[in-house]
PLY file of the C-alpha trace (Angstrom):
ply
format ascii 1.0
element vertex 65
property float x
property float y
property float z
element edge 64
property int vertex1
property int vertex2
end_header
-5.39 10.17 205.21
-8.55 10.86 203.22
-10.77 13.72 204.33
-14.46 13.66 203.51
-16.73 16.66 204.08
-20.49 16.24 203.96
-21.60 19.40 202.16
-25.15 18.90 203.40
-23.98 19.18 207.01
-21.12 21.69 206.64
-22.00 25.24 207.70
-18.73 26.79 206.51
-17.90 28.07 209.99
-14.15 27.53 209.47
-13.56 25.78 212.80
-11.78 22.94 211.00
-9.39 25.33 209.29
-8.63 27.18 212.55
-8.12 24.02 214.65
-5.96 22.11 212.19
-2.18 22.58 212.55
-1.97 22.68 208.74
-5.44 24.20 208.26
-4.76 26.90 205.66
-2.88 24.39 203.53
-5.64 21.76 203.73
-8.93 23.64 204.01
-10.50 26.49 202.12
-13.87 28.08 202.84
-15.61 28.58 199.52
-18.99 29.68 198.26
-21.02 26.68 197.10
-24.42 27.61 195.72
-24.55 30.78 197.78
-23.46 29.14 201.05
-19.98 28.91 202.59
-18.58 25.38 202.77
-15.27 23.86 203.83
-13.39 22.37 200.89
-10.31 20.14 201.02
-7.70 21.67 198.72
-4.59 19.66 199.62
-5.11 16.57 201.81
-1.45 15.54 201.50
-0.62 17.92 204.39
-2.99 16.09 206.78
-1.22 14.80 209.90
-4.13 12.60 210.94
-4.53 14.39 214.27
-8.35 14.55 213.90
-8.59 18.04 215.38
-10.91 18.99 212.52
-13.35 16.20 213.39
-13.21 17.14 217.08
-14.16 20.79 216.55
-16.79 20.25 213.85
-20.03 20.77 215.78
-22.20 19.33 212.98
-20.06 16.18 212.42
-19.51 17.03 208.75
-15.90 15.76 208.58
-14.75 12.15 208.36
-11.11 11.01 208.19
-10.26 7.59 206.77
-6.89 5.84 206.48
0 1
1 2
2 3
3 4
4 5
5 6
6 7
7 8
8 9
9 10
10 11
11 12
12 13
13 14
14 15
15 16
16 17
17 18
18 19
19 20
20 21
21 22
22 23
23 24
24 25
25 26
26 27
27 28
28 29
29 30
30 31
31 32
32 33
33 34
34 35
35 36
36 37
37 38
38 39
39 40
40 41
41 42
42 43
43 44
44 45
45 46
46 47
47 48
48 49
49 50
50 51
51 52
52 53
53 54
54 55
55 56
56 57
57 58
58 59
59 60
60 61
61 62
62 63
63 64
């Protein structure tokens, strides 16, 4: 599963990391140009459950097979 995060949309709220069963292994919230953003650090743990896309209120996350 490939995880794409649109940095222009991402607010860095961390909902994706909290909702994902493997969240802390996949997502990190990092400072990007003075703003928090979700960053994919290890997509190999992704189960493909799409919880991250469900909870992202700004539709910043896309999962592709």
